[in-house]
N, C-alpha and C positions, 0 to 999 in steps of 0.2 A: 481563626487561629492560624490559618495557612496564608502567609504573606508572600511566598515566593513559589510560584507554580509554573511549570514549563510544559508547553505543548510540543509537538514534533516540528513546529515552525522555528524552534530553537535548532536550527539546521545542523544535522549530523551530531546531534546531542540528545534531543528529546525523542520520545517514542509514542506519545499519546496525543490524539487529536484534541482540539479545543472543546469539541462537543463531548468527547469521552471524559474530559476533565469536569465538565458540568454535571455529567451523569454521576461521577464519583462524588462530587461535592454534595449533590442532592442526597445520595445514599448515606453520606456521613453527617447529614443534618445541618449543613451550612445554609445560612440565609444570605450571606454576603461572601463573595469569593473573588480574589484577584487573579488575573493572568499576567505574568511577568516573564515573558520570553527573553532569551539572551540576545541582546543587541538587535532586536527587531520588534516591530509592532504589527507584523503581518496578520496575525490571527485576531487582533483586538476587535475590529468591527464586527466580524462574524460572531465572536464571543459575546459581544454586547447585544447583537441581534437575537441570538439564541437563548440567552440567559433567562428572560422572563418565562420561557416555556418550561423551565426547571424551577420556577419560583425562587430564583436567585437574583439578587441585585449585583450586577457586575462591577468590578473594579479593574482598572488596567494600569499597567506600569511596565518597567523595563528592568531586567537584571543586567546591569552594566558590567562587562568583563573585558579585560585585556587578555586575549587568547582564552585560556580556560580559567584564568585567575579572576575571582569575583572581586569587584571594587565596592559596589553598593547596589542595593535594590531600591528603586524609586517607584512610588505610587502616585498617580494623578489624583488630586483632590476633586477635580472637576474637568470640564472640557478645556479650559485654559491651561490647566496643568498638563493635560495630555499633549497639547500643542507645544508647550515649552520642553517637555521631555523629547518629543519628536524632533524639535529643532536642535536640541543639544546633541542627540544621537546622530542626526543627519550631518551636522557640521564635522563631527569626527569621522564618520564614514566617508564623506566626500574628500576630506583632506588626508585620509588614511593615517590619522594620528591617534596615539593612545589616550585613553581617558585619564584625567588627573586623579591623584590619590584621594582628593577631596572633591565632592560634588559642588556645583555652583550654588549660589544662594537663591534657589528657586522660590518663586512667590506663590505658586499654586500646586506645589508637589511636595511629597514627603520623601525624605532620604533615610534609608535604614542601612547603617554600616554593620557588617558582620563583626561579631565580637573579636574573633582572632585578628581581623584586619586592623581593628582599633588598637589592639595590643602592640602590633608591629608599628603603627603610626605614632603611638604614644599620644593620642589625641584625647584631651581632657576638657575641651570647650565645645559646646554644641549650640547651634542656632535653634530657634523655636521649631523649625520643621525637620530637625535631624533627630534620629533615634538610634539606639543600640540594639542590634538584633542578636538574640541568644539562641543557640541551637540546643536540641535535646541532649546532645553529648557534651555541652559546654557548661552545664549548670554547676557542676562541682568547681570548675575553674573560676566561676563568677564569685564564689565565696571569698576568694583570696585576691580579688582584683579591686583597684580603686573605682572601677566602673560600676561596681555594685552600689556605690553611693548615689548614682544618678537614677534614683528609683522611678521618677516620672518619665525617664527616657528609655527604659528597658522594655523591649517587646519580644515576642516569640518569633524567631526567624528559622523556620524549618522548610527546606526545599521539598517540593513534590515533583518528581520527574518520572518515576516508574510505578508500575502496579505490582510487579512480581519479578522473580529471578529471570524469566525470559526477557522481560523488558530491559533489565540491567545488562544482560548478555548482548542484546541488540544494540544497546547504547555503547558498549565497549567496541563492538564491531564498527559502529558509525564513527567513533572517535579514531579508530585505526584507519578507516577510509579517509577521514578528514586530514589526519596527520601523515598520511601516506607511509604508514609503517606496518610491520608485521604485528599481529595481535600479541604475540609472545613478547614483543619489545615495547608495547604501549606503556608509556609512563603513567604512574599513579596520579601525577599532577594534572594529567589531561582528562581524568575521569571524574565522574560524580561518585557519590557513596552509595553502596547497596541499600543504605538506610533512607535514601531520599524518596520515600514513598509516603502515602497517605495513611496515617494512623488514626484510629477512632479518637474523637474529641476527648473521651474519658481518659485515654492514655496520656494525652498532652496535659490535660488538667492535673492528672495525678503527678506527672513528672515535675510540674511547676507548683506543686501543692504548697511548698514553703514560700513561694513568691507570688501570692495572689495579686499583688500590684502589677506584675508582668502580664498576667492574663487580662486584668482590667485595662491596662494600657493598650494591649493589642486589640481588644474589643472596641475601645474608644477610637483608636486609630482607624479601624475599618469603618466605623460610623461616620468619620469625617470625609470619607471618599464617596463620590458619586459621579456617574458619567452617563450621558444620554445622547443618542442620535435618532433621527427620524427614519424609521424603517417601515412606516405605514404604506399601504398600497397607494394612497393619494399624497405621498410625501412631497415636500417641496423640491423643486429643481435646484441643485446646489451649484450649477454651472454659473459662469460669469453673467451677472444680471444685465449690465449695460455696456454698450460699446461707444455711444456718443453722449456721454454725461448723464442722461436721464432716460427713464423708461419711455416717456412721451416723445422725446427727441428720437429715440431709436425707432419707434413705430412710425413716426413721420418720415424718417429716412427710408425705412423699408417700403412704405407706400410710394414714395418718390422714385425709388429705384425700379419698382415694378412698372410705374407709368412710363419711365424711360425705356424699359425693356419691351413693352407691348409693341410699339412700331418696329423695333429692331428685330423682333422674332416673327411678327405676323403682318408687317407692312400695313396696308390699308384694310386688310381682311380681319378686323377685330370684331368678332361676332358677339351677340348677346350671351351665347354659351360661354365664351371666353371670359367676358366681364363677370358673369355670375359665378363661375368657378373661382376666379381671382378673389372676388368679394368674400366668398365662403371660406377660402383658405386663410385670407388675412384675418378674418374674424376669429377663427379657431387658433391660429398661431398666437394672436394676442391673448386670447382667453387662456391658452395653455402655458403662457409665459415662455414662449420659445422664439421671441423676436430676436434676441441677441444671438441665439444659436445660428439663425440664418445669416445675420450680419457678420458674425465671425467667419463663417465659411465664405461669404462674399469677399471679405477683406483678404482672405488667403488666396482666392482666385484672382483678385485684382493685382495682388503682388506677383503672382505667377505670370499673369499676362504682361505685366510691366517688364518682366525678365525674359519674355518670349518662351516660357515653359508651357509645354502642352500638358493637358490634363483630361481626365475622364471622371465625371461625377456619376456614381452609381449607388446602389442600395435602394431602400424604400423611398428615400428622398427624391428619387427620380420620378416618383408618381406625382410630384408637386409642380404646379404651374409657376409658383413663386420661385422655386429653384431653377426652373427653365428660364424665367425672365431675368434672374440674377446671374445667369450663365454659369451656375454651379454645375448644372447638367446640360446636356444637349438633346434630351429626349422630350418631345412634345407630348404631354399627357392627354391633350385633347385629341390629337391624331390617333393615339393608341388606345383611347378610352381607358386610361389607367385608373385603377380602383382607388378612389380618394381615401376610403377608410383604412386601406393598408398603410397609407402614408400617415394618417393621423385621425384620431377620433376622440371624443370626450372621455372615453374610458382609458385611453392610453396615457400612462404616466410618463413614459419615456419619449424623447423627441424622435423624429424620423432619423433613420440611419443614413448618413452620407459617407460613402467610401470614395475618397478622392485619390485617384491614381496620378502619379507623376512618373516621369522616367526615373530610373534608378539614380542617374547622375544629378537630377534636379531636386530630388526628394530631400536630401540633406540640407540644402539651402532653404527650402520651404520650412523645414522643421526649425531651423535657426531663426527664421523670420517670426514664426509663431512664438517661440520662447522670448525673443527680444521685444515683441509687440505686446504680448499678453502675460508674460511671466516675470516682468521686472519687479513685481512685488511678491514673488514667491508663489504665484498662483497657477503655474503650469508645471506639468510633470509628464513623463512617459508612463504608460500603464505597465505594471509588472505582470509576470506570468511565471508560474512555478513548474519546473521540470521535475517530474516524479521518477522514482525508481521503477524501471521496467525489469522484467525477469532477466533478460540477457545481460543488461548492464549491471544489475545487482550481483549476478553470478560472477561476472568478471571482477568486480570490485572485491567481493568476498573471497574469491579464489586467491587474489593477490595477498590479502591480509592473512589468510590461512597458510600462505606460502606454497600453494600448489604450482606445479610447473605449467608452462603455457599450453602445452598440448592437452593437459588434463582440463584446464579452464575452457579451452576451445570446445572440447567434447561436451562438457556440461552446458556451456552457453548455447551450443547448437542443438542440444537435445539428443545427441547421438550416443546414447548409453543405455545399458540394461540396469535398471535400478537395483536388481538383485545382486549384481556384480560390483556395485560401488562400495568403496571402503567407507568407514565411519565419517572421515573428514569430508569427503565429497557429499555425503548425505546431509551433513551439517550445512554445507554451502547451499544446497538446494532448499533445505528447511528454512534457513534465515533469509534466503532470497525471497521466499514466499511471504515472510513477515514484512520485509521491506517494500514489497511490491505496492505501488500506489502512494507511498509516503513521499513527502517533498524531499528532493535531493539538493537543489539549489534554485535561486531565483534568477529569472531571465527577464527579457523584455517582450511585451506583447508585440506582435508583428507590425502593428500600425497605430495603436491607440495613444492619443494624447489627451490629457485632462486639463481643462482650463476652469478653475473654480472661482467662485465669488470670494470665499475666505482663503487665506493662505493654505497651501496644500498640506502643510504640517498640522493643520487643524484635524486632518483625517489620518495622516500616516507619516512615518519617517520616510526618508528617501535615501537611496544610495546613488552612486555615480558610476555607471558602467562605462566601458570604453568609448561609447558614442559621445559621452561628455554632457549628457542632459540628465537632470535629476529624474529618478524613477521611483514611483511609489512601491510599497512592499505588499500590495494586494493585487488581485486580478480583476478582470472586467465584471465578473458576477457580483463581487463585493462592492465594486464601484457603483454599479447600477442599484444595488440594494440601498445604498446610502444617498442616492440621488445625484451621483456624478456620472455624466454621460460623455463618452469618449468621442473625440474627433479622429476619424480614421484617415491617416495620410500614408498611402502605400507607394511602393516602388514597383514599376512595371516596365519590362523591356520593350513591350509593344509600342509604347509612346516614344521611347528613344528611337525606335525604327522609323516612325513617322517623321519625327523632327529631323533626324539625320538624313532621311531619304529626300526631304524637301531641300535641305542644304546642298546635297550632292547633285540633285536635279538642276538647281540654279547654277551650280558651278559647271556642270557638264553640258547644260543647254541654257546659256545666258539669255537667249532671246525669248524663252518660254515664260508666259505669265500663268501661274498656277491659280486655280480657283481657291476660295477660302475653305481650307480643309475642315474648319469647325462647322461649316454649314453643309451637313452631309445629305440633306434632302435631295439635291440634284443627282447624287450618286445612286439613290434608291431607284430612280427611273432610268438609269443608264443600261441600255440593252446589252452592251458588251460586258459590263460588270456582272449583270444577272446571268448571262450565258456562262461566264466563268464559274459562278456559284453552282449552277445547275450541273455542270460537268465536274464539279469538285476540283477545279484547277486553282487551288487556294494555298499552295505551299508557301509558307512564310508569313501568311496573313493571320492576324490575331484571332484566336479562338476557333478558327475554321480549318486548320491545317492538319489536325491529328488524324490518324487512320480511322478512329471511331467517328469523327465528325465528317470526314470525306464519305464514309459509308452512309451516314444519316442523310447528308445533303443529296446523295444520289437516290437513296430510297424514297425520300420525300419529293424529289424533283424540285428543290427550292429554287425559286426564280423571282422572289420578291422579298422586301424588307420584313413584312409582317410574319411570313413563314419562317424567316431566319430568326426572328425574335423567339418564336416558339421552339425552333430547333435548339437555340442556345440554352433553353431550360430542360427540354426533354432528354438531352444528352446526359443530364446529371444522374448519378447513380440511383437516387430515390425514385425518380420517375421510371427509370428502366426496370428497377427491381420490382415495382408494384405491377408491372405489365402495362402501365399506361402509355409507355413509349410505343409499344407495338399497336395498342388499340388506337392511339392517335394517328399513326401511319395508315392503318386500315381505314379509318373514317376519313382521313384526308384524301385518300386515293379513290375511295369507293362511297359515293353518296348514299347507296342503299344501306351500307353498314351503319350509317348515322342514325337510322331509324331504331337501332337497338339501344340508344341512349335513354337513360331514365328521364322522363319528362321534366322533372324539377331540375335535374342537373343540366339538361339541355337549355332550359330557360336561364339558369344562372350563368352558364359558360358557353354561349353559342359560338363565340369565336374559336373555341377549341373543341367544338363538337360534343360538349358535355363531358369532356375528359379533364381531370385535374392536372394541370401542367405547371402552374405558378404557385408561389407561396400564398398569395392572396386568395387563391381558389379555396384554400382551407377555410379562410375567414368567411368567404361567400357561402360555402356549403354549410358551415357550422351555424351561420346566421339565418340563412334563408331555408335551408333544408331541415336543420335540427332545432331551429327556434332559439338558439343561444343569443344573448345580447352581445354587442360588439366587444365589450370588455371580456366576457367569457371566451368569445371566439379568438381574441388576441392571446389569452392565456393558452389556448389550444395551439395557436401558431408558435408561441414561444416554447411550449413543451415539445412540439414537433421538431423544433430546431435543436433540441437536446439540452437547452440551457436549464430547464426546470422540470425535466421528465420525472425526477424522483420526488418532486414536491407534492404535498397533499392537494394543493389547489388544482394541479393537473388531473389527478385521479378523480376529484370531485366533478370537474368539467366533463371528463369522459363518461362518468356515470349519468350526468344530466343529459349529455348528447344522446345516449342510448334510450334513456327514459322518455325524453321528448319525442323521439322518433316513434317509439312504441305507442305513445299517446295519440300520435297522428295516424296510427294504423299501418305503419310500414312493417313489412315482414322482417323478422330477425335476419333472414338470409341476406336481404338487401342492406339492412343496417350495418351488419358486421362486415360486409364486403366494402361498403363505403368507408367504414372505420379502418379497415385494413389498408385501404389505399391512402388514407390520411396518415396513418402511422408509418407507412413505408417511406414517406418522404424523408423522415429522420434527419432533417436539416440539410438535405442535398438537393432541394429545389430552389430555384431563384425566384425573387419577386419579379413581376413582369417588367417593372421599370429597370431593374438590374439587368435582366436579359436584353432589354431594349438598348441600354447603355453599351453593353458588349457588342450588340449588333451594329450600332453606330460606329464604334471603333473598327469593327470588322470591315464595314463599307469604306471607311477612310483608308485602311491599309489595302483593300481590294482595288480602290481607285488607283493608288500608286503602283500596285503590282500590275494592273491592267495596262496602264499607259507608259509606265517607266519601269519595266520589270528588272532591268539590269541595275539601275541605281537603287531600287528597292532591295534587291538581293544583297548588294554591298552593304547597305544600312543594316539589314538583318544580320549579316555575318559580324559586323562591327559591334552589334549590341548583344553578342553572345548567342545568336541564333534564336531558336524557339523550341519547338517540339523535337527537332531533328539535329543531327550533327552538321558541322560546317560543310562536309563533302556533299550532303544532300542539297544544300542551297547553291553550292557551286554547280552541281548537276542541273539544277533548275535554271540557273543563269545560262548555262551552255545550251539548254533547250531553246532559250529565247535569243540565241545568236551571239552569246558572249564568247570571247577567246580568253581562256584562263592561263595565266602565267604564274610560275612559282616566284618567290621573292627575288628581287633584283636590287643590287647595291646602288644602281643609278636611277631607279624608277620607283621602287617600293617605299612605303612608309611603315610606321609601326602598325597602323590599321590597314585594312584592305582598301585599295583605291581603284578608281575606274577612269579611263581616258577614252571617251567615245564608247567603243564596244570592247575595249581591252581591259580586263580585270587583273590587277596585280595583287597577289596575296601579300598580306602584311607580315612583317618580321615576327609579330607576336605568335604566329602559328607554328613557328619552328621549335620543336621540342629541344630543350636544353640551351637555347639561345638566351643569354641573360639580358635583362632590361637595360642594363648599363651599356651593353654592346649595341643595342638598337639605338640608344640615345647618342652614342659616339658617332655612329654612321650618319645619323640625321644631322648632327651638329657639324660634322666635317663636310658634308655635302652642300651645306648652305652656300659656301663660297664657289665651288665648282664641282663638276662631276669627276668621278675617278677614271683614270685613263689606263693604268697598268696595275698589276698586283703590287709592284714596288710602291707606286703612288698610294695605293690603299693602305698598305702596311705602315708606310711612313706617317700617314695622317690618322690612321685608326689602329693604334697598337693593341693587338689582341693575343691571347694565348692560342697555341696551335689547335686546342680543342674547339674554341669558338670559330676560328678560321676554317677548320675542317667542316663544320656544319654548313657554313655559308657556301663553301666550294662544292660540297657534295650535292647540295640542293640546286646547284647551277646558278647561284646568285651573281656570278662573275661573267655570265655569258656575253655581256656587251663588250667585253675586253678582247674577244676574238680568239680565245684559246679554249681548248676542251678542258673539262674539269680534272681529268687525270693528269694532264701536264701541269695544271695549276697546283694539284696536290703534291706532286714531286717538288715543284719549285717552293711551295710554302713550307713543306717539311724541311727542306734543306736550309732555307733562309731562317726559319725559326730556331734551328739548331745552331746557327752560326752568328746570329745577331741578337743580342740581348735587348728585349723590349722594356723600356722604362717609360711607363705611362705618364709620369708626372714631369718628365724632363724632355724638352724639345731637342732636336739634333742641331748642333752647331754646323757640322759639315754633312753633306749628303754622302752616304756610303754606297758605293756601287757593288752589286753582287755579281758573281760569276754567271754568265749566260750558259744555258745548256742546249745541246742538240739532242732532242728526244725523238724517238720514233713517233710516227703518226698513229694516234690511238683511235680506235673505233668504240664509241659508246652506244650500246644497244638500248632499245626501249625498256627491255626487261631490267637492265642494271639501274636505269634512272627510276623506273617504277619502284624497285625495292629500296632505293635511296629515299624516295618520297614516302614510302610506307614507314620507314624508320624515323624520318625527320618530321613528317607532317601528320602521321597516323592515318593517312589515306594517300591514294595516288591520283594524279590528274589524268592518268591514262585510263583506258577502258579496263576495268578489273578483270574482265574475262580473258585478257591476254596472259594472265598469271596462271591459268589452269594448266595442270600437268598433262592432261589428256583433253582432246577436243570434246565439245558437248555432243551427246548422242541424239539430242532433240533440238530442233530449231523453233519450237512453238514459243509464241510470245503472247502477252495478255490480250492483244486484239483478236487472237484466234479463239479465245475461250468460248465465246457464244456459239461457235461451230461445234463445240464438244460438250454441250450442256448435258448433265447427268451421265457423262462418260468419264472413264479413268484415263488420265493423261500423265505424261512426264514432261516437266518443264524446269528450266534452270532459273534461279533467281539470286541476286546479290542482296544479302540481308541488310535491311535498313534499321528496323526496330522490332521489338517483341513486347507484347503486353501479357503479363502474367496475371491470371485471375483465378478465382475459386468457384467451384460448382456448389449447388445447394447441399451436396453430401460432403463438402470439404475437400474434394479432390482438386488438383491443379490442372488447369488447361491454359492454352496460349492462343493468341492471335498474332500472326506474323505479317510483316510488311516487307516486300522485296521489290527490287528493280529487275526487269527482265533484260534480255540481251539487246533490246533496243532502247532501254532506259525508261520503260513504262512501268506502272505500278502493278504489282500482284499482291492480293490479299489472301491470307490463308487462315484456316481454323484447325487447331490441334486439340482434339478431344483427349480426355485424361489417359486412356490406354495408349494412344499413339504418342502423346506428350511424354509419357514415362519411358516408352520403349525407344523413341527416336528424339532425344532431347536436342535442344539448340546447343551448339558448341562454339559460340562466339562469332565474330565477324567472318565473312567469307561468302563463297558461292555454294549454294545448296542445289542438289538434284532432288526435286520434289515429285513424288508420285501421289496423285490424289484425284478426287472426284470433283468435277466442276458443278457447282450448285448456284442457284439464283434465288434471292429473296428480295421481293419488291424491285426486281430488275437490277439488283446489285450482284455482280458476279464475284464469286470467291472459290477457293479450292479447299475442300475438306481433305486434309492430308492423311494419307495411309502409311506413307513411309518418306523419310528424308535422310539425306546424308550430306555432310559438308565435303566438298570435293577438294582433293589435295592441290596445293599450288606447286608449280615447278620449283626445283631447288634454287636457292638464292644464287644467281650467277656470279655474284661478287666473291663468293667463297667456294664455289663448285669448280674445281680445277678441270674436271671432265668437260663441263660446259665451255670453259674458257678455251680448252684445246680445240673443241669442235668449231667454235665460232670465231676465234681470234688467232692472228699470227703468233708464232711461238715467242717472238721477241716481246710482244705485248703481254703474254701470259707471264713470262719471267718478271717483267717490270711490275705487273700488278701484284704478283706474289710478294715481291720485295716490299712494296708499299703497304700492303694490308697486313 
């Protein structure tokens, strides 16, 4: 009897989850129940999946509305009907056009027009699939309407959107948020009715007692509808089945590609082990019906190579020799003994996971290629993702609709309030923020996922068209996997942009150099100079190995080879560190005696990591070999560990079996629960070994470039948005390697940062406030010839005085032979006397009056403060900015002389990591540069962190104890204070009087 039911995926309208709707339907005795969300089918698949658990046959449809105005409710008779509804909805969402007053002549769907809507339309003819929906409050009107004559067309149309008054109040708040209006001014037309709730069937039957035919029509209509998808554990793969016309042709092509790849990857050293591994993989790939999955990824890589796009293939697919031979990944699974069962096994329904990284700039074109190649029949879509209400955001939204002032909203959002002192309105905000928490707010796009299905994508979902311009499904990755759609992950990564650009810059700066094939990283693994860099943690700018935490780990482990770096890439992850396995791995790595403490079974399973769980597949190994679970159960455990299915019953069942099996084998509970604790602590934060290996390969590629071409590599790093640190850190690193750094120059610089031999010129893009069009004007004007005078520049590049002021103060006109203060005088005078018309060239050249100005002296301090303002950093030594000289000359190289002693040292703050203790207190890890530009690492425990907080960028005087852990030196801070800078000399007249002749002081005052 309920034909129109909304979940909270009717965004900013509904308040009930699709599962809660099923619970309600079961309680009210329904055996068939539709879900008809407003302009979306987001919840439909999960609704269909869950319905059998409630003994309900699911029906799905859409409540089509223009804004809040209902047009018609449609129900899919079958899967074909669901597809046509999705297609109709998607067309209108893509083109942002209103739904027509009358629905199309659907072949497999039912259309129900609201009674009131039909009165307005004066519609009196109906197609076989069209019905008239009568609400509980419209029965009396029906008596006096011509529509009452259409007895076989009349059905009950009662909306279910709320459970109670609280739901309705929440709904009104959501509508106010959606319409960006105060709750008090929310239009009634934008709201549902408080009566839109589920009444007992007896109430509905009684209300329509005089119209039994309406009840019969409604029941018959529900019986006409059915829908089904395969959600079984051994469900069919719904991805595109073939790439080369047929399944047989696809497999033949895959084998052919592997045979081509063997000599390319292994040369003449193709062992029996390699052949056996390839045979085993190909057999399973064919058996599991994943041939096309590999070929699609191969085609993507082939396109990227044709465009000279760099890529990294990672994920569990990196455990595959087939992926290695197809050049999807650059990780040799034989060399690393990668666990085959993590990649694929007979129990695994989902294909291996390939995360393919491209540079941020190349990723969009690769995505376009995928849609043009595989989506021309509507079979490709981006994967959706839902952004839910979080406490802070919900408080801010609710505060606005309640009309609270900004300072009140800030206070509530930040949690800085005493609940006892809050007024009733503020308490309501907090109360309803709690109700909204976790509910979907709006649909977004998955970070990387693309679906390529055998059937049209609208068979599964409607799509919308976000700004990226590619159709996007209305469900997330978990629902996609449930129905057998497995994503292709195409990600953007700055590290690859660095590598690509660095190679281009090297070729330009060193035209005679012949670079090795960067994709063949194996020679880099054996390079003593590169490994020495890693051991000393001299890795700034290099992918995944430059952060303070990674520098610390590299030094503690003494990493000097590829395999140890692979392990380091995984044990740095939070799950491994949290479980204590990071520390245990380091202890066993450095001390062979410690390895004897390993559990014998765990040692046998994981000898390469000394019996310590480091990688995701270690969970599968331990579950299979230690706890006796089959590979299917072990994979459930891995997926549960990753957080995807932690709440599902199957995960709990596997946990119970893990413990029971171990007890049967005679293991002590103490050991069992310790191993289980370690497994649980991974919590999705450990890498598959192949994934770590992929990262390590890219690390070595960037380390090679950094080792042999550090200046070019630093320029590429800066031009790709840096990495873990700010631009000034990479400039500092370049300076350490012999670079001479210059601020932007009108005659030399480009928009990006450039390098000529050892001279690096900052790009115009680093100037705060300089407009992109200004940069383009300079570059376009300079194509013909360099600028010779300020007049020449102003004539060819007409700019506002504000834009000109930025360029002069950063000393971009230094090649003209005049100091910047004289140029400022000149520019201000000329801009005030000559009107700049950017669109009209000058017919006659106008000569300006020449000035005789005093000779100005520009100090380092003035230039440093100009750079701080315009670049956000200075190219000078920041220590010259201190108001008072340092009282200690200790630097980081002195620390080992003061082990376990308290020292005072000065450091320029680079970065801070904020973390929490087990008790929930905040503590920090600081990274500084000392007075010689070397690294200082600090630890700030909660009491010190609270008493001596960080106060932004600058130079700090640090008092602390020098400590060592695994030969890594750091300072446990006892006290710190940010030291004051000297007064800005550009505005300090006292400074100017002391340092400059009086005539310059007067001139400067007039100018500023």
